[in-house]
C-alpha positions as CSV (number, residue, x, y, z in Angstrom):
1,M,98.1,89.2,82.8
2,Q,99.1,87.2,85.7
3,I,97.1,88.7,88.5
4,D,98.3,88.1,92.8
5,F,95.6,90.0,94.2
6,E,93.4,93.0,94.2
7,S,91.7,95.8,96.0
8,E,88.7,97.8,95.2
9,R,90.6,100.4,93.0
10,F,93.9,98.3,91.7
11,I,94.8,95.1,90.3
12,M,98.2,93.8,91.6
13,R,99.7,91.3,89.0
14,R,103.0,90.0,88.1
15,I,106.3,92.9,87.4
16,T,107.4,92.5,83.8
17,E,110.0,93.1,81.5
18,D,107.7,95.8,79.6
19,D,107.7,97.7,82.9
20,V,111.1,99.4,82.8
21,Q,109.9,102.2,81.9
22,D,107.4,102.6,84.4
23,F,110.0,101.5,87.1
24,F,112.5,104.3,85.9
25,E,109.6,107.0,86.1
26,L,109.4,105.8,89.8
27,D,112.9,105.1,90.7
28,S,114.4,108.0,89.1
29,D,112.3,110.6,91.1
30,P,114.9,111.6,93.8
31,E,111.7,112.3,96.4
32,V,110.8,108.4,95.9
33,H,114.3,107.8,97.1
34,K,114.8,109.9,99.8
35,Y,114.0,107.4,102.4
36,L,115.6,104.6,100.4
37,G,119.2,105.9,100.5
38,N,119.2,108.5,98.1
39,E,120.4,106.9,95.2
40,P,117.6,107.2,92.2
41,V,118.8,104.8,88.9
42,S,119.8,106.9,86.2
43,S,119.2,104.6,83.4
44,L,116.9,102.8,81.9
45,H,119.5,99.9,81.9
46,Q,119.4,100.2,86.1
47,S,115.3,99.8,86.0
48,A,116.1,96.4,84.1
49,K,118.1,95.3,86.2
50,M,115.6,95.7,89.4
51,I,113.0,94.3,87.2
52,N,115.4,90.7,86.3
53,D,116.0,91.0,90.4
54,V,111.9,90.9,90.8
55,L,111.7,87.7,88.0
56,A,113.9,86.2,90.0
57,Q,112.1,86.2,93.6
58,Y,109.2,85.3,91.4
59,E,111.0,81.8,90.3
60,K,113.2,81.1,93.6
61,F,110.5,82.1,96.2
62,G,107.1,81.9,94.6
63,I,106.1,85.4,95.4
64,G,107.3,89.2,94.9
65,R,106.5,92.9,94.3
66,S,103.6,93.2,91.7
67,A,102.7,96.3,89.6
68,I,100.1,98.0,91.1
69,I,97.6,99.1,88.3
70,D,94.8,101.6,88.2
71,R,91.5,99.5,87.3
72,E,89.8,102.9,85.8
73,T,93.0,104.4,83.8
74,N,95.4,101.1,83.5
75,D,97.5,103.2,84.5
76,F,101.0,101.8,86.5
77,I,100.8,103.2,90.1
78,G,104.2,101.6,91.5
79,W,104.4,98.7,93.1
80,G,103.7,97.1,96.2
81,G,102.8,93.3,97.8
82,I,105.2,91.2,99.8
83,K,108.8,89.3,98.8
84,Y,110.8,86.9,100.7
85,E,113.3,88.8,101.8
86,T,117.1,87.9,102.1
87,L,119.6,90.3,103.2
88,P,119.8,90.5,107.2
89,F,117.8,93.0,108.2
90,N,117.4,94.1,112.2
91,K,118.8,90.3,113.1
92,M,116.4,89.0,110.8
93,N,117.5,86.7,107.8
94,G,114.4,84.8,106.0
95,Y,111.5,86.6,105.9
96,H,108.4,87.7,104.3
97,D,108.1,91.5,104.0
98,I,105.8,94.2,103.1
99,G,106.5,96.8,101.3
100,Y,105.5,99.3,98.8
101,R,106.8,102.3,96.2
102,L,104.5,104.7,94.3
103,K,105.0,107.3,91.8
104,Q,105.1,110.7,93.7
105,K,102.2,112.1,91.9
106,Y,99.9,109.2,93.3
107,W,101.0,110.0,96.7
108,G,98.5,110.9,99.7
109,N,95.4,109.2,98.1
110,G,95.4,106.2,100.8
111,I,96.9,103.6,97.5
112,A,99.7,102.2,100.0
113,T,97.3,101.9,102.5
114,E,95.0,99.6,100.4
115,V,97.3,98.1,98.4
116,S,98.7,96.8,101.2
117,I,95.8,95.2,103.5
118,A,95.0,93.4,100.1
119,A,98.6,92.5,100.3
120,L,97.8,90.8,104.3
121,K,94.9,89.5,103.4
122,Y,96.8,87.5,100.4
123,G,99.5,86.8,102.3
124,F,97.9,84.9,105.3
125,E,94.4,84.3,103.4
126,E,95.5,82.5,100.3
127,L,99.8,81.8,100.7
128,K,99.4,80.8,104.5
129,L,102.2,82.6,105.8
130,E,102.8,83.2,109.7
131,R,104.5,86.8,110.3
132,I,105.1,89.3,107.8
133,C,107.1,92.6,108.4
134,G,107.5,95.9,107.4
135,G,110.6,98.0,108.5
136,A,110.7,102.3,107.6
137,E,113.4,104.8,108.4
138,V,111.9,106.8,112.0
139,G,111.9,110.0,109.4
140,N,109.9,108.5,107.0
141,I,106.6,109.6,109.0
142,A,103.9,108.4,106.0
143,S,105.8,105.0,105.7
144,N,105.2,104.5,109.3
145,K,102.1,105.7,109.4
146,I,100.7,102.7,107.3
147,L,102.5,100.1,108.5
148,E,100.6,101.2,111.9
149,K,97.8,101.6,110.3
150,I,97.5,98.3,108.3
151,G,97.8,96.1,111.7
152,L,101.3,95.6,112.1
153,T,102.8,95.8,115.6
154,F,106.1,98.1,115.9
155,I,108.5,96.2,117.8
156,N,111.8,97.9,117.7
157,Q,114.2,99.8,116.0
158,F,117.8,98.6,114.2
159,Y,120.3,100.5,111.9
160,I,121.0,100.0,108.5
161,D,123.7,102.4,107.3
162,D,123.9,104.7,110.6
163,L,120.2,105.7,109.6
164,L,117.5,104.8,112.8
165,H,115.0,102.5,111.1
166,N,111.5,101.2,113.0
167,W,110.7,97.6,112.6
168,F,107.0,96.2,112.7
169,E,105.4,92.5,112.7
170,I,102.3,91.4,112.3
171,G,101.3,87.3,113.0
172,A,98.6,85.3,111.0
173,E,96.7,85.0,114.7
174,E,97.1,89.1,115.2
175,W,95.6,89.4,111.5
176,E,92.4,87.0,112.1
177,K,91.5,89.3,115.1
178,I,91.3,92.3,113.5
179,N,89.5,91.0,110.4
């Protein structure tokens, strides 16, 4: 198991092809996809393609989302962490994006916050990144609160497919000040 980073309750390890069933469970839930375009997956093949995309990110950029594994139970909770984003969002192209996606049964337990703080620490202290960004649909109150709670600053709003999103950023210097 290749561990990317850790938090008190969780190990964040590289995603593997063996995670396909967990990816399917996560991404076939319509509630999980409520603020992600409302397009849950309907087949293991789609989940396998998502995993292949993550594996390609590891190969091309040396970084990608990590599986969130509960230290006590070894359960797959979801994924989180930092990836290098090449899709143009908010007039940006080529930036490090923080994100998370959890199985619904784990929502409301502080997991996304804990994992995201660990990811920021890893990104700034281990990878020596200069800036980490994040975006969330305006209606996704929980994700917007998490991005602020972990130290990102609201920058502006932008649209994706006619849906208004908030944009947040934190630089290495800001990270050092709050840690």
